[in-house]
N, C-alpha and C positions, 0 to 999 in steps of 0.2 A: 435616699428613705427618710434621713432627718427631716429635709424640708417637705416631702409627703406627708409625714406624719402630723408637723408641725400644722401644715395647714389646714389637716382634717379636724386637729384639734381646736385651731380658729374657730371654724365654721361651727362644729358640734357645741363648744365650751366659752367662748369669748365671752357673751352675754351672762352665763350663770356665774362666770369668775368674777367679771365685773361686780355684780349684783351682790354677790357674796363677802365681797371684800368690802364694797361700800355700804353694806346696810347696816352695820354696827356704829360706822362713823358719819355718814353723811356726804363723806368727800368724795367724789365723783370723779375728780381729776387725778386726785391720790390714788384711787383704785386703777384708773386706767393705766395711768404712769407705771405702776407695778405691775401690769398685767401685762405690758409691752415689755416691759425689761424681762419678765419670766421669759416671752415667747423668744426675744434676743439671745437670752442665754441656752434656751431648748436648741438653738440651731447650734451654737457651737458645740454644746456637751454631747446630745444626741449624737452629731457625727462620729463623736469620737468614741465615746461606751456604750452606743446604741439608745434605742427606743425605750423608754421602761413599759413594764407591765399597763401601769395606771398612769398617761399622759399628763390627765384631769388632776390627780392628784401631786404630781409631782409640778404641775405649773403650780397651784395652790400655794403650796408650800414656798416655792421660790417667791411668790409673788409677796407670800406673808410677810418673809422676810426683808424684802426690799421694802415692804410697808413700814415697818417695825423700825428697820435702820432709819428711814425719814423722822419717825415721832421721836426717835433718841438723839437725831443730830443735833449739834448746837445751835444751828441754823433756826431750827424747827421750834426749838425751845425759845429762843429769844423772839422770833418773829408771832408767835403763837404759842400760848400757855396751854399745857394739856389739859382736854378734858377729862374727867374723872372717868370716863368709859374709856379712853384711850390708856391711861396709866395704869387699867385693869389688865391690857392685852384683849379687848373681847374677842381672838380667832382662837384665843388658849385651846378652846374647846371644840374647835371645828376639826373633825374629820377627814382629813384628805380622800380618803377611799370611799365616803359617802357624801358626795357634793349634791347640797339641796337645790333644787330651782326655785330662784329666787327672782326669776325674771320678771316673773307677773308683778310682783309687788314692786319692783324698780319701774314698771310700765306706769302704775299709777302714781308712781311718787313724781315721773314726769308730768303727768296731768294734773298736777297740785295745783289749786286757784293761785299759788302766790307765783307759780311759773305763767311768763306771757304768753298765752294761748296761741300766736303764730309759731313760736319755738318748740311746742309741746312735741309734735308728731315727728319734727327731724331730730330731738334730742334723744327719742324714744330709739329712732333708726341707727342713732348713733351708739350710745350707750349700751343699749339692750341687743341690737339685732347687728351691729358689728360694721355697717356701711361708715365709710371716710365721709369727712365734709365737705368733698370735693363730688363725689357722687350724690349727696343729698341736695347741694347746692344746684346741679346739674338737673335733678326732677323737681326742684321747687324754681327751677328760672331765676336764680338770682347768683351774684358771685360769690366764688370760693372763700374768698376772703371775710366777706360779708358775713356769709355763713358759720365760719369758723369763729367769729368775734361770737356770735351771738349765743352760740353754746356754749363758748365759753362762761359768758355773762350768767349763764342759765345755771351750769353746775355752781356757779359761786353762789347763787341765791338759794340753792337747795343746800348746800354747806352753812350759809350764813342763817338763815331761814330755821335751821335745823328740822328741814323736813321727814317727820317718821316713816321708816319703810315698813309702811302695812297695806295689805288691801282695804278699802274704804267699805264703810257700812253703806245700808241702800240709802241713808239720805246724802250722800256724798256721789253715790255713783252715777245719776244722770249727767252731772257736770262733768265727770273724770272719765266715763265712759266711751265717748265717743273719738277721742284723739287715741285713746288705747285701740282701739278697732281700727280705726285709719293706718296707724300705725302697722298694725300686724299685717294689714293688707299693701302697704305700702311695700312692705317687705318682699310679700308674695310677686308685686309688679315690677319691682326692683330686680326679683329674682332672674328675669326674662334675661337679662345680659350676664347671667352666670352660664358659662359652658357646661358645667358638670349635669350630670342625668338629674333633672328636675324630679324624677319622682322619688329618687333615693332619699332617706330620712335624712341624711347629712347635706341635702342640697339647702340652699337659702328656701325653697319654695317648701320642701319637706319641714325644716324650722317653721315657717310660717302656718304651714297647716298645724303642726303641733301645737303650737302656741293658741291658735284659735279653738282647737278643741279643747283642749286643756282650760282655758278661760271660758268656754261655753258651759263646760261640766261643773266647772266653779261656782257660776253664776245661776246655774242650774236651769233657771226660768227667763232668761233674758232673749228674748224672739231675735233679736239684731245679730247676738253673741253665735248663736245656732244658726244664722244665716250665714254669718261667714264664715264659718267651720264648713258651710255646706258649699259655698260659693267656690272656696279653696277648691277643697276637696274635689267637687265637680269638674272643675278647671284641671287639675291636675290628672285627671283620669285620661287625658289625650296628651300626655307629657312624652309616653314612647311613639305617638305618631309624628313627631317632628324632632328627634333625637338627634338626628346627625343635620338635621337641614330646616328650614322653614317650609311650611305646608299651609296654606289659608285653610280656615276650618271648614269651609264648601267641598275642598279636596281631599280632606283626609277620610282614611276608609274606616268608618266605624268599627270595624271589628279588631282593628288595632287599639281601640279604647281599653281601658280596664274595667272590667265589668264590676270587680270588688269594690272598686273605688267609686263607681257610679253609685252603687245600692247604697253605700255608706254614706256620700252627699245626700242623697234623696232621703233618707233615715234621719239625717241633722237638718234637712228643711222639714221635714214632719215636725219633727220637736219646737221649731221657731212657732208652729201654731198659727192661727186664723188672725183676727183682727186688722188693723189697719197694719197694709205692710208699709217698712220701709225700705230705704234705697238698698240693702244687703239683701234684703228678703227678695227685692222683686231681680235684683242682679241674679241670686242665685235658682231664681223660678226660670229666669231666661237661660242659666247654663243647665238646666234640668230639661227644658226642651229641646236644645240641641243633644244634648246625650241620650235624650229618648231617640235620636235616629239610629242608635245602635241596635234597637228594638224593630223599628216600624219600618226603616229603611227610607224614609221620608221627612223632611222638615216643617213643621206647623208654622208656616210665615205667619198668617194672621193671627195665631197666639202670641207670636213675638212680636207683631207690631203692635198688640193692646197692650201688651208688658212694656215695650220699648216706648210707649206713651206715657203709661203709666209712671215709668222711671222717670222721665224727663218734668214731669212736674214734682214729683218730691226730690228731684236733685236736677236740676237745670243746668247741667254743665255740657262743655263743648263736645265731650264727649258721648253725652246723652244725644245730643242731636244729632251727630254723625252718624253713631248707630241706628237713630230713628230713621235716618233717610236710606240707609240701607236696608232695612226691613221695607220701608215704602217702595225703593226699587222692586223688592221680589215681587211684592202685589200688584204694583202700578205700574211697573217699566222703569229702565234706566232714566229716561227724561224726568218721569216724576220725582225720582231719587236725588237728581240733580237740582233740580229746583227746590228740593227740601232742605239742600245744604245749609247750614248757617254760612253769613256773608263775613263775619268778620272773625274767620280762623284762619290766615294767611300762614301763620307759623306753626299750626297746628299738624303734625305728622299724621293721624289717621283721618285727617280733612283728604288730605291731598293722596292718599293711598287708596281710599274710597271713591274720589271724583276721577283718579285715573282710571281704576277698575270701572266705574260706570261711563267712562266716554269711551273705553274701548268697544262696549258692550253696545255704542250707540254708531259705531262705525269711523269715529272721530280719532284716528291714529295718530296724526301728529299732535294733536292735542293732548291724547293719554299718554305718549310716549314722554313729552315734556313733565307732566303729571307724576309720573313714575319716577322720573330722575327727581324730583323735586322731595319727594316721600322719601327717595332711597338718602337724599342728603341731609335730610332732618331727623334718621333714626342712628342711634348709637349701636342699635345690634347688628351685631356683623351678617348674621343668617339672613336676618328680613333684608337686608340692604342688597345683598347679593340675589335674593328674590326679586324684588323692585327694579333694580340694575337689569335681571335677565328680562323680566317684562319689558322693559323701554326696550332695549334691544331689538326684542322679536318683532315689535311694532313699528322698527325701523328698517328692518330686513324689507327688501323688495318680493 
């Protein structure tokens, strides 16, 4: 029970605790160390005396005390003189029963111009959203040790540069907003490896949706922020359809999709308004077309092809190319889809998954089976791997 409570608190509170402890000092590493120590203490104490009524408040108090101990230690005093802010104990007035949500401020701190652009999104994923360096390194396809070193340097930069923990005004927003949106979307994308119920508020996907909606409401009229909120909400509407095992979108029963979340996502997309659509607005529109199948029973593939073509122009990524090829296959046949696949995507898992499916449609069973095996080997998601391996076996069965 103690471990389960600690895991739930980590999912729901880690970013809030780190942000709250780091805000007055600018020392992210110390805040993370203090929070980690608090969770270690929780596992020991809660198993003996029970889980407290307010786990967040308990963790904050323990972490705050650990932070104070570091400030007061002789080693700390001799290595770095205490700043006036620290000597006054900036946490003395913090109410552990009413923890404020400072994660959005910390997201914007990590997007400060003084931070290397290449490390901004990974830094947010670790300090605010709780992913470890190994998970982030895998997502960015770099060695774990390299990512860990970059993250340490970025935290040191925040402390040394005395970067303020504030949401920037409109003049600074254009530079800082894109990596913040990417980090929140990254949290949602990485949540596919999470085995918990993706639709639950305490899940990683639910956390990403909460942050996206909160940020959009804070900025009020920022189209891409509302579009990201729409994209994640519409995607979450299908979580129940594959709660226990992976089911491809085309094979899902639309009646299992969450109508309330679809309506909510569509409302956010309308808030994004008109004008020239950005990447997230186009991706949200794609999800809205898929979601419409719950009402109509059919998928508007011509509309999806148009949206995917526009997305490829705005964000010419491998993922956009592969998605467009899949849409082309729906309108012009599997051979046309195979011809539209990019040629330089041999390590890209979605490439192999789409290629395998299209090869199977053309009757090239041996090639399709090998492609499914390749796609399965490249994914880290257990349920997706099981589905792909089953498809490969079925094609090899006489």
